[in-house]
N, C-alpha and C positions, 0 to 999 in steps of 0.2 A: 656281879660282873656286868659290864655294859654290853650293849649290843655290838659295838664295834670290836671289842676284844674277843667276843664269842665268834664273830665272823672271821677274824684273823686266825683264831685257833682252828676253826673248821677248814679254812684254806690251807693251813700248814699240815693238818692231818691228811687232807685229801692229796696234797702234793707228795707227802711221804708214801702214801699208798700207791699212787701212780708210779713213783720212782721204783718202789719195790716190785710191782707187777711188771714194769718194763724191764727191769734187770733180770727177773726170773724168766721172762719170755725170751730175752736175748740169750741167756745161758742155755735154755732149752733148744733154741734154734741153732746155736753154735754146735751143740753136741750132735744134733741130727744131721748136720751138714758134712760130717766127716765121712770119708769113703769107707766102704766095707773092707775089712781085712780078713785074712792075711793076704799080702800081695803075692801074686804068682805070675810067672812068665806065661804068655799065651803060646799055645802050641801052633807053630806055623807049618804050613805045608813045605815039604822038601823042595829044594831048588831043582827045577827041571834040568834034565841032562841036555847037553848040546847035541844038535842033530849030526847025522853021519856026514862026513866030508867037510867039517868046519875048518879043519887045518888048511886045506887047499883054498877054501874061500877067503881065509884071513891071511894067506901067505904074503899078499901084496900090501898089507897094512904097514905103514911106516911108524916106528916107535918114536916117542918124544924123548926129551933129554933125560927123563927118569926111566926109560925103558918100557913105558906103557904104550900099548897100541889100542886103537878103537876100531872095532869091526862090527858091522851090522849084518845080521843074518835074517833073511826073511823066509819064514816057513808058513805052510798052510796046512 
């Protein structure tokens, strides 16, 4: 075997090894990037209740064509 053939064989073997290692690393990283399961809904705090007297504070709100009205209540 000549020196040139031997060099090409080493280059080909090294290329196959690099491709195999890169594929294995990609596969490993792909598996580790998945989110943990199982999926669950987060427990949210209950919606706070409206303050006393909100009906009279929002009585002057004009509803739109769909019957929805916007009313701001400021509490402290």
